[in-house]
Structure formats: C-alpha cells, structure tokens
ZAMAR-456448 format. One record per residue (C-alpha): residue number from 1; residue in three letters; x, y, z. Coordinates in Angstrom, 1 decimal. Layout:
<n->NUM	res->ALA	c1->X	c2->Y	c3->Z>
...
This chain:
<n->1	res->MET	c1->46.6	c2->-2.8	c3->-12.4>
<n->2	res->LEU	c1->43.2	c2->-2.4	c3->-10.5>
<n->3	res->PRO	c1->41.3	c2->-5.2	c3->-10.8>
<n->4	res->ALA	c1->38.0	c2->-4.6	c3->-13.7>
<n->5	res->PRO	c1->34.8	c2->-3.3	c3->-11.2>
<n->6	res->VAL	c1->32.0	c2->-6.3	c3->-11.4>
<n->7	res->THR	c1->29.1	c2->-4.6	c3->-13.1>
<n->8	res->LEU	c1->25.2	c2->-5.2	c3->-12.7>
<n->9	res->SER	c1->25.4	c2->-8.1	c3->-15.4>
<n->10	res->VAL	c1->28.0	c2->-10.0	c3->-13.8>
<n->11	res->LEU	c1->26.2	c2->-9.9	c3->-10.7>
<n->12	res->ALA	c1->23.5	c2->-11.0	c3->-12.4>
<n->13	res->LYS	c1->25.1	c2->-14.1	c3->-14.0>
<n->14	res->ASN	c1->26.6	c2->-15.2	c3->-11.0>
<n->15	res->CYS	c1->23.1	c2->-15.4	c3->-9.2>
<n->16	res->GLN	c1->21.6	c2->-16.7	c3->-12.4>
<n->17	res->LEU	c1->18.7	c2->-13.6	c3->-12.4>
<n->18	res->SER	c1->18.1	c2->-11.2	c3->-14.7>
<n->19	res->VAL	c1->19.6	c2->-7.7	c3->-15.2>
<n->20	res->ALA	c1->16.3	c2->-6.4	c3->-14.1>
<n->21	res->THR	c1->15.5	c2->-8.8	c3->-11.3>
<n->22	res->VAL	c1->19.0	c2->-7.9	c3->-9.9>
<n->23	res->SER	c1->18.7	c2->-3.8	c3->-10.3>
<n->24	res->ARG	c1->15.2	c2->-4.4	c3->-8.8>
<n->25	res->ALA	c1->16.7	c2->-6.1	c3->-6.1>
<n->26	res->LEU	c1->19.3	c2->-3.8	c3->-5.3>
<n->27	res->SER	c1->16.7	c2->-1.2	c3->-5.2>
<n->28	res->GLY	c1->14.8	c2->-3.2	c3->-2.7>
<n->29	res->HIS	c1->11.5	c2->-3.6	c3->-4.9>
<n->30	res->PRO	c1->8.4	c2->-5.3	c3->-2.9>
<n->31	res->ASN	c1->7.8	c2->-7.2	c3->-5.9>
<n->32	res->VAL	c1->11.1	c2->-9.2	c3->-5.2>
<n->33	res->LYS	c1->11.0	c2->-11.9	c3->-2.8>
<n->34	res->PRO	c1->12.9	c2->-11.6	c3->0.4>
<n->35	res->GLU	c1->15.0	c2->-14.7	c3->-0.1>
<n->36	res->VAL	c1->16.0	c2->-13.2	c3->-3.8>
<n->37	res->ARG	c1->16.9	c2->-10.2	c3->-2.6>
<n->38	res->ALA	c1->19.0	c2->-11.4	c3->0.1>
<n->39	res->ARG	c1->20.5	c2->-13.9	c3->-2.3>
<n->40	res->VAL	c1->21.4	c2->-11.0	c3->-4.5>
<n->41	res->LEU	c1->22.7	c2->-9.1	c3->-1.8>
<n->42	res->ARG	c1->24.8	c2->-12.1	c3->-0.3>
<n->43	res->VAL	c1->26.9	c2->-12.4	c3->-3.9>
<n->44	res->ALA	c1->27.2	c2->-8.8	c3->-4.7>
<n->45	res->GLU	c1->29.2	c2->-9.2	c3->-1.2>
<n->46	res->GLN	c1->31.0	c2->-12.4	c3->-2.1>
<n->47	res->CYS	c1->31.8	c2->-10.5	c3->-5.8>
<n->48	res->GLY	c1->32.6	c2->-7.0	c3->-4.3>
<n->49	res->TYR	c1->29.7	c2->-5.5	c3->-6.2>
<n->50	res->ARG	c1->29.6	c2->-1.9	c3->-5.3>
<n->51	res->ARG	c1->27.1	c2->0.4	c3->-7.0>
<n->52	res->ASN	c1->28.9	c2->3.4	c3->-8.3>
<n->53	res->GLN	c1->26.6	c2->6.0	c3->-6.7>
<n->54	res->LEU	c1->28.3	c2->9.1	c3->-9.1>
<n->55	res->VAL	c1->27.1	c2->7.5	c3->-12.0>
<n->56	res->SER	c1->23.7	c2->6.6	c3->-10.2>
<n->57	res->GLU	c1->23.3	c2->10.4	c3->-9.5>
<n->58	res->LEU	c1->24.5	c2->11.4	c3->-12.5>
<n->59	res->MET	c1->22.3	c2->9.5	c3->-14.3>
<n->60	res->GLY	c1->19.4	c2->10.3	c3->-11.6>
<n->61	res->GLN	c1->20.1	c2->13.9	c3->-12.4>
<n->62	res->MET	c1->20.1	c2->13.9	c3->-16.3>
<n->63	res->ARG	c1->16.7	c2->11.9	c3->-16.2>
<n->64	res->GLY	c1->15.5	c2->14.1	c3->-13.7>
<n->65	res->ARG	c1->15.7	c2->17.0	c3->-16.7>
<n->66	res->ARG	c1->13.3	c2->15.1	c3->-18.8>
<n->67	res->THR	c1->10.9	c2->14.2	c3->-16.1>
<n->68	res->GLN	c1->11.1	c2->13.4	c3->-12.2>
<n->69	res->GLN	c1->13.0	c2->10.2	c3->-11.3>
<n->70	res->PHE	c1->10.6	c2->7.9	c3->-9.6>
<n->71	res->ILE	c1->12.1	c2->5.4	c3->-6.8>
<n->72	res->GLY	c1->9.2	c2->4.0	c3->-5.0>
<n->73	res->ASN	c1->6.6	c2->4.3	c3->-2.2>
<n->74	res->LEU	c1->6.3	c2->5.3	c3->1.0>
<n->75	res->ALA	c1->3.5	c2->4.9	c3->3.7>
<n->76	res->VAL	c1->2.6	c2->6.9	c3->6.9>
<n->77	res->VAL	c1->0.9	c2->4.9	c3->9.4>
<n->78	res->HIS	c1->-1.1	c2->6.4	c3->11.7>
<n->79	res->VAL	c1->-1.7	c2->4.6	c3->15.1>
<n->80	res->PRO	c1->-5.2	c2->5.5	c3->16.9>
<n->81	res->THR	c1->-5.3	c2->5.2	c3->20.9>
<n->82	res->PRO	c1->-7.8	c2->5.6	c3->23.2>
<n->83	res->SER	c1->-6.4	c2->8.9	c3->24.2>
<n->84	res->GLN	c1->-5.9	c2->10.0	c3->20.5>
<n->85	res->PRO	c1->-8.3	c2->8.3	c3->18.3>
<n->86	res->ALA	c1->-7.9	c2->10.8	c3->15.5>
<n->87	res->MET	c1->-5.4	c2->12.0	c3->13.7>
<n->88	res->ARG	c1->-3.9	c2->15.7	c3->15.5>
<n->89	res->PRO	c1->-3.5	c2->18.6	c3->13.3>
<n->90	res->MET	c1->0.2	c2->18.8	c3->13.8>
<n->91	res->GLN	c1->0.2	c2->15.0	c3->12.4>
<n->92	res->ARG	c1->-1.5	c2->16.4	c3->9.3>
<n->93	res->ARG	c1->1.4	c2->18.8	c3->8.7>
<n->94	res->MET	c1->4.0	c2->16.1	c3->9.0>
<n->95	res->ILE	c1->2.2	c2->14.0	c3->6.5>
<n->96	res->THR	c1->1.8	c2->16.9	c3->4.0>
<n->97	res->SER	c1->5.4	c2->18.0	c3->4.4>
<n->98	res->ALA	c1->6.3	c2->14.4	c3->4.4>
<n->99	res->GLN	c1->4.6	c2->14.3	c3->0.8>
<n->100	res->ALA	c1->6.2	c2->17.4	c3->-0.5>
<n->101	res->ARG	c1->10.0	c2->16.5	c3->0.4>
<n->102	res->GLY	c1->8.8	c2->12.8	c3->-0.9>
<n->103	res->GLN	c1->7.9	c2->14.1	c3->-4.0>
<n->104	res->GLU	c1->11.1	c2->15.8	c3->-4.5>
<n->105	res->LEU	c1->13.0	c2->12.9	c3->-3.9>
<n->106	res->GLY	c1->11.4	c2->10.5	c3->-6.2>
<n->107	res->PHE	c1->9.1	c2->9.0	c3->-3.4>
<n->108	res->ALA	c1->4.7	c2->9.0	c3->-3.5>
<n->109	res->VAL	c1->3.3	c2->9.1	c3->-0.1>
<n->110	res->GLU	c1->0.8	c2->7.5	c3->0.8>
<n->111	res->VAL	c1->-1.0	c2->7.4	c3->4.2>
<n->112	res->PHE	c1->-2.8	c2->4.4	c3->5.9>
<n->113	res->SER	c1->-4.3	c2->4.0	c3->9.5>
<n->114	res->LEU	c1->-3.3	c2->0.7	c3->11.6>
<n->115	res->ASN	c1->-6.8	c2->0.1	c3->13.3>
<n->116	res->ARG	c1->-9.6	c2->-2.5	c3->13.5>
<n->117	res->GLU	c1->-11.3	c2->-1.9	c3->9.8>
<n->118	res->SER	c1->-7.6	c2->-1.8	c3->8.5>
<n->119	res->GLY	c1->-7.5	c2->-5.4	c3->9.8>
<n->120	res->GLY	c1->-4.7	c2->-5.7	c3->12.2>
<n->121	res->PRO	c1->-0.8	c2->-5.3	c3->11.6>
<n->122	res->ALA	c1->-0.5	c2->-8.7	c3->9.1>
<n->123	res->THR	c1->-3.3	c2->-7.9	c3->7.0>
<n->124	res->LEU	c1->-2.2	c2->-4.1	c3->6.6>
<n->125	res->GLY	c1->1.5	c2->-5.6	c3->5.9>
<n->126	res->ARG	c1->0.1	c2->-7.8	c3->3.1>
<n->127	res->VAL	c1->-2.2	c2->-4.3	c3->1.6>
<n->128	res->LEU	c1->1.2	c2->-1.7	c3->2.0>
<n->129	res->ARG	c1->3.7	c2->-5.1	c3->-0.3>
<n->130	res->ALA	c1->0.3	c2->-5.1	c3->-2.9>
<n->131	res->ARG	c1->0.8	c2->-1.3	c3->-3.2>
<n->132	res->GLY	c1->4.4	c2->-1.4	c3->-3.7>
<n->133	res->ILE	c1->5.3	c2->0.1	c3->-0.8>
<n->134	res->VAL	c1->9.2	c2->-0.2	c3->0.1>
<n->135	res->GLY	c1->9.4	c2->2.3	c3->3.4>
<n->136	res->VAL	c1->6.9	c2->2.7	c3->6.2>
<n->137	res->ILE	c1->6.9	c2->5.6	c3->8.6>
<n->138	res->PHE	c1->4.6	c2->5.1	c3->12.0>
<n->139	res->LEU	c1->3.0	c2->8.1	c3->13.5>
<n->140	res->GLN	c1->3.5	c2->7.5	c3->17.5>
<n->141	res->PRO	c1->2.5	c2->3.6	c3->17.4>
<n->142	res->ASN	c1->2.8	c2->3.8	c3->21.6>
<n->143	res->SER	c1->1.3	c2->0.6	c3->22.6>
<n->144	res->ASN	c1->3.5	c2->-2.3	c3->23.1>
<n->145	res->ASP	c1->1.2	c2->-4.7	c3->21.4>
<n->146	res->THR	c1->0.0	c2->-2.6	c3->18.6>
<n->147	res->THR	c1->1.9	c2->-3.6	c3->15.7>
<n->148	res->ASN	c1->2.4	c2->-7.3	c3->16.6>
<n->149	res->GLY	c1->2.6	c2->-9.8	c3->13.7>
<n->150	res->PHE	c1->3.7	c2->-6.7	c3->11.1>
<n->151	res->PRO	c1->6.0	c2->-7.8	c3->8.8>
<n->152	res->TRP	c1->9.0	c2->-5.8	c3->9.4>
<n->153	res->ALA	c1->11.5	c2->-7.4	c3->7.0>
<n->154	res->ASN	c1->9.8	c2->-6.5	c3->3.9>
<n->155	res->PHE	c1->10.3	c2->-2.9	c3->4.8>
<n->156	res->ALA	c1->12.2	c2->0.1	c3->5.5>
<n->157	res->THR	c1->10.7	c2->1.7	c3->8.9>
<n->158	res->LEU	c1->10.9	c2->4.5	c3->11.1>
<n->159	res->GLN	c1->8.6	c2->6.1	c3->13.8>
<n->160	res->ILE	c1->7.9	c2->9.7	c3->14.2>
<n->161	res->ASP	c1->8.0	c2->10.9	c3->17.8>
<n->162	res->TYR	c1->8.5	c2->8.4	c3->20.7>
<n->163	res->GLY	c1->6.6	c2->5.3	c3->20.6>
<n->164	res->SER	c1->6.4	c2->1.6	c3->21.5>
<n->165	res->PRO	c1->9.8	c2->0.5	c3->23.5>
<n->166	res->ILE	c1->9.2	c2->-3.2	c3->21.5>
<n->167	res->PRO	c1->10.4	c2->-3.4	c3->18.5>
<n->168	res->LYS	c1->12.8	c2->-0.3	c3->19.0>
<n->169	res->LEU	c1->13.1	c2->1.8	c3->15.7>
<n->170	res->HIS	c1->14.8	c2->4.4	c3->14.1>
<n->171	res->THR	c1->13.0	c2->7.8	c3->15.8>
<n->172	res->VAL	c1->12.8	c2->11.5	c3->14.4>
<n->173	res->CYS	c1->11.7	c2->13.3	c3->17.3>
<n->174	res->LEU	c1->11.3	c2->16.6	c3->19.2>
<n->175	res->ASP	c1->14.4	c2->16.8	c3->21.6>
<n->176	res->HIS	c1->12.5	c2->17.8	c3->24.3>
<n->177	res->HIS	c1->15.0	c2->18.6	c3->27.2>
<n->178	res->LEU	c1->17.3	c2->21.2	c3->25.1>
<n->179	res->THR	c1->14.0	c2->22.7	c3->23.7>
<n->180	res->LEU	c1->12.0	c2->23.1	c3->27.3>
<n->181	res->THR	c1->15.4	c2->23.7	c3->29.2>
<n->182	res->SER	c1->16.2	c2->26.6	c3->26.6>
<n->183	res->ALA	c1->12.9	c2->28.7	c3->26.8>
<n->184	res->LEU	c1->12.9	c2->27.7	c3->30.5>
<n->185	res->GLY	c1->15.9	c2->30.0	c3->30.9>
<n->186	res->GLN	c1->15.2	c2->32.6	c3->28.3>
<n->187	res->LEU	c1->11.6	c2->32.9	c3->30.0>
<n->188	res->ARG	c1->13.7	c2->33.3	c3->33.6>
<n->189	res->SER	c1->15.4	c2->36.4	c3->31.9>
<n->190	res->LEU	c1->11.9	c2->37.9	c3->31.3>
<n->191	res->GLY	c1->11.9	c2->37.8	c3->35.4>
<n->192	res->TYR	c1->9.3	c2->34.8	c3->36.1>
<n->193	res->GLY	c1->10.9	c2->33.4	c3->39.4>
<n->194	res->ARG	c1->8.0	c2->31.1	c3->40.5>
<n->195	res->ALA	c1->7.1	c2->28.5	c3->36.8>
<n->196	res->GLY	c1->4.4	c2->25.6	c3->37.1>
<n->197	res->MET	c1->4.1	c2->23.6	c3->34.9>
<n->198	res->PHE	c1->0.6	c2->21.6	c3->34.2>
<n->199	res->ILE	c1->0.3	c2->18.0	c3->31.6>
<n->200	res->GLU	c1->-1.8	c2->15.6	c3->31.3>
<n->201	res->ARG	c1->-0.5	c2->12.0	c3->32.3>
<n->202	res->HIS	c1->-0.7	c2->10.3	c3->29.6>
<n->203	res->LYS	c1->1.3	c2->12.7	c3->27.3>
<n->204	res->ASP	c1->4.0	c2->12.9	c3->29.7>
<n->205	res->GLU	c1->3.7	c2->9.2	c3->29.6>
<n->206	res->ARG	c1->3.8	c2->9.0	c3->26.1>
<n->207	res->LEU	c1->7.0	c2->11.1	c3->26.0>
<n->208	res->ILE	c1->8.9	c2->8.9	c3->28.2>
<n->209	res->HIS	c1->8.3	c2->12.3	c3->30.8>
<n->210	res->LYS	c1->10.6	c2->14.4	c3->28.7>
<n->211	res->TRP	c1->8.6	c2->17.5	c3->29.7>
<n->212	res->SER	c1->8.6	c2->17.0	c3->33.3>
<n->213	res->ALA	c1->12.1	c2->15.5	c3->33.5>
<n->214	res->ALA	c1->13.4	c2->19.0	c3->31.7>
<n->215	res->PHE	c1->11.1	c2->21.2	c3->34.0>
<n->216	res->ARG	c1->12.5	c2->19.6	c3->37.0>
<n->217	res->SER	c1->15.6	c2->19.1	c3->35.9>
<n->218	res->PHE	c1->15.4	c2->23.1	c3->35.5>
<n->219	res->GLN	c1->14.3	c2->23.8	c3->39.0>
<n->220	res->GLU	c1->16.9	c2->21.6	c3->40.6>
<n->221	res->ASN	c1->20.1	c2->22.6	c3->38.9>
<n->222	res->GLN	c1->19.3	c2->26.4	c3->38.2>
<n->223	res->GLY	c1->19.0	c2->29.2	c3->40.2>
<n->224	res->GLY	c1->16.4	c2->31.9	c3->40.2>
<n->225	res->ILE	c1->13.0	c2->29.5	c3->40.4>
<n->226	res->ASP	c1->11.1	c2->28.1	c3->42.6>
<n->227	res->HIS	c1->10.3	c2->24.4	c3->43.0>
<n->228	res->LEU	c1->6.4	c2->24.4	c3->42.4>
<n->229	res->PRO	c1->5.1	c2->20.7	c3->41.6>
<n->230	res->VAL	c1->3.9	c2->19.9	c3->38.5>
<n->231	res->LEU	c1->0.5	c2->19.3	c3->38.2>
<n->232	res->MET	c1->0.0	c2->16.2	c3->36.6>
<n->233	res->ALA	c1->-3.8	c2->14.8	c3->35.5>
<n->234	res->ASP	c1->-5.2	c2->12.0	c3->33.9>
<n->235	res->HIS	c1->-7.6	c2->14.5	c3->32.5>
<n->236	res->MET	c1->-7.0	c2->18.6	c3->32.8>
<n->237	res->ASN	c1->-9.8	c2->20.2	c3->33.9>
<n->238	res->PRO	c1->-11.2	c2->23.4	c3->35.6>
<n->239	res->ALA	c1->-11.8	c2->22.3	c3->39.2>
<n->240	res->THR	c1->-8.2	c2->20.3	c3->39.1>
<n->241	res->PHE	c1->-6.2	c2->22.9	c3->37.7>
<n->242	res->MET	c1->-7.7	c2->26.1	c3->39.5>
<n->243	res->ASP	c1->-7.1	c2->24.2	c3->42.9>
<n->244	res->TRP	c1->-3.7	c2->23.5	c3->42.1>
<n->245	res->TYR	c1->-3.0	c2->27.6	c3->41.2>
<n->246	res->ARG	c1->-4.5	c2->28.8	c3->44.0>
<n->247	res->ARG	c1->-2.4	c2->26.4	c3->46.3>
<n->248	res->HIS	c1->0.7	c2->27.4	c3->44.6>
<n->249	res->ARG	c1->0.1	c2->30.5	c3->43.3>
<n->250	res->PRO	c1->2.8	c2->30.5	c3->40.3>
<n->251	res->ASP	c1->3.7	c2->33.6	c3->38.4>
<n->252	res->LEU	c1->3.9	c2->31.5	c3->35.2>
<n->253	res->ILE	c1->1.9	c2->28.2	c3->34.2>
<n->254	res->ILE	c1->3.3	c2->26.4	c3->31.2>
<n->255	res->GLY	c1->1.4	c2->23.0	c3->29.4>
<n->256	res->HIS	c1->-0.3	c2->22.0	c3->26.3>
<n->257	res->VAL	c1->-4.0	c2->23.0	c3->27.1>
<n->258	res->ASP	c1->-4.5	c2->26.8	c3->26.7>
<n->259	res->GLN	c1->-8.2	c2->26.6	c3->27.6>
<n->260	res->VAL	c1->-6.4	c2->27.2	c3->31.0>
<n->261	res->LEU	c1->-6.8	c2->30.8	c3->30.1>
<n->262	res->GLY	c1->-10.3	c2->31.2	c3->29.9>
<n->263	res->TRP	c1->-10.4	c2->29.3	c3->33.5>
<n->264	res->LEU	c1->-8.4	c2->31.8	c3->34.7>
<n->265	res->ARG	c1->-10.7	c2->34.7	c3->33.7>
<n->266	res->ALA	c1->-13.4	c2->33.4	c3->35.3>
<n->267	res->ALA	c1->-11.6	c2->33.8	c3->38.1>
<n->268	res->GLY	c1->-10.7	c2->37.1	c3->37.4>
<n->269	res->VAL	c1->-6.9	c2->36.8	c3->36.4>
<n->270	res->SER	c1->-5.8	c2->37.4	c3->33.4>
<n->271	res->ALA	c1->-2.3	c2->36.8	c3->31.1>
<n->272	res->PRO	c1->-0.1	c2->38.8	c3->31.1>
<n->273	res->ALA	c1->-1.0	c2->41.5	c3->33.5>
<n->274	res->ASP	c1->-1.5	c2->38.8	c3->36.2>
<n->275	res->ILE	c1->0.3	c2->35.1	c3->35.0>
<n->276	res->GLY	c1->2.4	c2->34.1	c3->32.1>
<n->277	res->PHE	c1->1.5	c2->31.5	c3->30.0>
<n->278	res->PHE	c1->3.4	c2->29.9	c3->27.6>
<n->279	res->ASN	c1->2.2	c2->26.8	c3->25.5>
<n->280	res->LEU	c1->4.3	c2->23.6	c3->24.9>
<n->281	res->ASN	c1->2.5	c2->23.0	c3->21.4>
<n->282	res->TRP	c1->2.2	c2->26.1	c3->20.0>
<n->283	res->ASN	c1->1.4	c2->24.8	c3->16.9>
<n->284	res->GLU	c1->-2.0	c2->23.1	c3->18.0>
<n->285	res->ARG	c1->-3.0	c2->26.6	c3->20.2>
<n->286	res->SER	c1->-6.7	c2->27.9	c3->20.2>
<n->287	res->GLU	c1->-5.6	c2->31.1	c3->21.4>
<n->288	res->THR	c1->-2.9	c2->33.3	c3->20.5>
<n->289	res->CYS	c1->0.1	c2->33.3	c3->23.0>
<n->290	res->ALA	c1->3.9	c2->32.4	c3->23.5>
<n->291	res->GLY	c1->5.0	c2->29.0	c3->23.1>
<n->292	res->LEU	c1->7.1	c2->26.3	c3->21.2>
<n->293	res->ASP	c1->6.8	c2->25.7	c3->17.4>
<n->294	res->LEU	c1->7.8	c2->22.2	c3->17.7>
<n->295	res->GLN	c1->8.0	c2->22.1	c3->13.9>
<n->296	res->PRO	c1->5.7	c2->19.5	c3->12.8>
<n->297	res->GLU	c1->6.7	c2->20.1	c3->9.2>
<n->298	res->LEU	c1->10.6	c2->19.6	c3->9.6>
<n->299	res->HIS	c1->9.6	c2->16.4	c3->11.3>
<n->300	res->GLY	c1->7.9	c2->15.3	c3->7.9>
<n->301	res->ILE	c1->11.2	c2->16.0	c3->5.7>
<n->302	res->VAL	c1->13.6	c2->14.8	c3->7.9>
<n->303	res->ALA	c1->11.7	c2->11.3	c3->8.4>
<n->304	res->VAL	c1->11.6	c2->11.0	c3->4.8>
<n->305	res->GLU	c1->15.0	c2->12.1	c3->4.6>
<n->306	res->THR	c1->16.0	c2->9.7	c3->6.8>
<n->307	res->ILE	c1->13.7	c2->6.6	c3->5.3>
<n->308	res->ALA	c1->14.7	c2->7.4	c3->1.9>
<n->309	res->ALA	c1->19.0	c2->7.0	c3->3.0>
<n->310	res->GLN	c1->17.5	c2->3.5	c3->4.6>
<n->311	res->ILE	c1->16.3	c2->2.2	c3->1.3>
<n->312	res->HIS	c1->19.4	c2->3.8	c3->-0.6>
<n->313	res->ARG	c1->21.4	c2->1.4	c3->1.8>
<n->314	res->HIS	c1->19.0	c2->-1.5	c3->1.1>
<n->315	res->GLU	c1->18.0	c2->-1.5	c3->4.5>
<n->316	res->SER	c1->14.7	c2->-3.0	c3->5.9>
<n->317	res->GLY	c1->13.9	c2->-4.8	c3->9.0>
<n->318	res->LEU	c1->14.2	c2->-3.9	c3->12.7>
<n->319	res->PRO	c1->17.3	c2->-2.4	c3->13.3>
<n->320	res->ASP	c1->20.5	c2->-4.0	c3->15.2>
<n->321	res->ASP	c1->21.1	c2->-0.3	c3->16.8>
<n->322	res->PRO	c1->18.3	c2->1.7	c3->16.4>
<n->323	res->ARG	c1->18.8	c2->5.1	c3->15.9>
<n->324	res->THR	c1->17.5	c2->8.7	c3->16.8>
<n->325	res->VAL	c1->17.2	c2->12.2	c3->15.0>
<n->326	res->ALA	c1->16.4	c2->15.0	c3->17.4>
<n->327	res->ILE	c1->14.5	c2->18.2	c3->16.3>
<n->328	res->SER	c1->15.1	c2->21.6	c3->18.4>
<n->329	res->GLY	c1->11.4	c2->23.5	c3->18.9>
<n->330	res->LYS	c1->11.6	c2->27.4	c3->18.3>
<n->331	res->TRP	c1->10.6	c2->29.8	c3->20.9>
<n->332	res->VAL	c1->7.6	c2->31.7	c3->19.4>
<n->333	res->ASP	c1->6.8	c2->35.4	c3->21.0>
<n->334	res->GLY	c1->3.2	c2->36.0	c3->22.1>
<n->335	res->PRO	c1->1.2	c2->38.5	c3->24.2>
<n->336	res->THR	c1->0.8	c2->36.0	c3->27.4>
<n->337	res->VAL	c1->4.1	c2->36.8	c3->28.6>
<n->338	res->ARG	c1->6.0	c2->39.9	c3->29.1>
<n->339	res->ALA	c1->8.9	c2->41.2	c3->31.2>
<n->340	res->THR	c1->7.9	c2->41.5	c3->34.5>
<n->341	res->ALA	c1->8.9	c2->44.0	c3->37.2>
<n->342	res->ALA	c1->11.5	c2->41.3	c3->38.7>
<n->343	res->ALA	c1->13.6	c2->40.9	c3->35.2>
<n->344	res->PRO	c1->16.8	c2->42.5	c3->34.9>
<n->345	res->GLU	c1->17.7	c2->45.4	c3->33.5>
<n->346	res->ARG	c1->18.6	c2->45.3	c3->30.1>
<n->347	res->HIS	c1->20.5	c2->47.4	c3->27.4>
<n->348	res->ALA	c1->21.1	c2->50.4	c3->29.9>
<n->349	res->ALA	c1->22.7	c2->53.0	c3->29.2>
<n->350	res->PRO	c1->26.9	c2->53.0	c3->29.8>
<n->351	res->THR	c1->28.2	c2->54.8	c3->33.1>
<n->352	res->HIS	c1->31.2	c2->57.0	c3->32.9>
C-alpha cells in the first residue's frame, strides 16, 4: 500500500508555520525571509513533500476562467554602458514582448535601470524586493563590476544576450555562428565571392567575437569565398571605411552600420548594382536593405518563459550550471543584394 502523500498542512505543521507562509515560501514569495524559505524547502525534502503539478495546473485553469491568476512580479533591468548609454530600439521590443508573455503566464513585468541614479546594485536589489519582484532579467550587463553587490540569492535571474563573464547567469541569446554561417551560404549561392565584414570593436568584443569568428570560420572552411580581412574599428567613419573598401574591393559588405550605403553613394558606388550590402541587425536599419532579423520579440518571450520555469522550480541565486538558450536569426530579403553574374544557373529546364 502506497504511503499517504505529504500535504501542505502536514508540511506546515512540521515547519511550525502557517499554511499560508509555507505556501508563499514554496512559491518564492519575496516577503518570505530567505532563511525561512530555506527551512521550508529543507523540511519539504526531508518529508518527501512533492507539489502536485497536475492539480496546481488544473486549479490555475479553473481560477483563470474567472480571472487571470497572478503569480508574481518580474523586473527587466537595463544596464547602461559608455558605448550604449540609452536603451536600444531592439531592447524595447524585447521588453514589450516580455511584458505581453508575462501577462499570459501570470506575471507583471516592470522596467528598471541599473545606473548611478538608481543607487547601485545593492540599492536596486532592495527596491526590487520592496516591489515584490521574484525574477530579474538583465539586458546585457557587459561590465564585470556593474552588478557587484547585487543580492542574487533573493531572485531568479537571467540575462538576455551575452554579458559579464562574472557572475555567470542563465542566458537567452542569438546563435550568432549558425545564423551568420547560414546567411553566408545563401549569399554565396547568389554569386558573391568577395564578401567583406566591417564591425565596431566594442560590439564584437561584447559578443565574445561571435560575429567575426563565424565570418572567419566560413572563409577558412568553405570554398568560393575570398579571404578579405575584417574591418575592425573603434568607431566606424567614412574615411576608415572607404580606405578599407578601396584597398580590398569587396563585392558584398556585411555589417551593422547601414550608413555605409550613403558613404558609398557619395563615391559613386551603388547597391546592388556595384556592391551588395547585408545588415547584421536588420531590426535597427535606417535604410531599406537585406539582412538578419535577430528576433528581439522572441528573445523577450523566451526570457520570460525561462525565468518563469526557474520560479516554478523554486530556483534562486547564481546557478551552479548556467545554461544558454540560443535563438536563430532569420534571413530578410531586401533590395541591397542580388544574384550576380557569377551566380549558378537555377531552375534550368532539364535536357534530354
């Protein structure tokens, strides 16, 4: 005969706490002291208490027929840097989708900034606790000392995009290598054989050289593409870019800064007639062009789903084994690339 399951009331009695307090502790409620929550989790493990996920889900659905079940508050924390002091349009789209997905899952998502005005990491942590925040999503915390003093133990946490190597967090980010190498293969099939990449140094360094490494790997391991050097500049400007262009004469350029199209036009070079252009971040384009949709909305959705799963598993603090969820970007057609004269014949009529 199977032993009777340990109920919430039995667990509360063993902890010498109220059922409500135990329930909040198991749900990771911010108003429960960390030491109390730790004691509840320890006793729950000793007693063999297991939350009946099917019953919880069914009850949630029943409550949801009457009203949206509220689970808790999440925070998205923007971390300004000298190179990117303001929130980028792509990050705003991540937040909008995160808020929408959070509402569907029973979470309210608020936006905060970690800067001098916020009083620093420790102060921000206290503010988040006071606001009832249970999970924190950082937007690109790419400085090792930016988050020093943040009370990690009080929250479930993750970051969107690559950030600081210390501390290590769960991460939701683009699969830069697969996304770019797939695009390069498609560009090569259009007949481009002298592709050149240009990128600002701080962007490549923040991404742990994912873009430039993927480009160089494709050059090294795939045929049909010349080995043009990557233009790596502290700040992309017309003089630096045009000097590189005139020395190497690429038939296709790949990069983030679509202002280069204007610099080329001023020199009598037009796309796609004279050169192709493929934008590494089509989402922040200023001109109509071909490029990569980095799917910022999907980043926000997956981030909320991932941190919601952590909260349901009662996980908080820095992870022992940080995990990365990689998202593939999508090719977007545009008028700045075309099939060149070197492109192979396609859809040719069969010969007999």
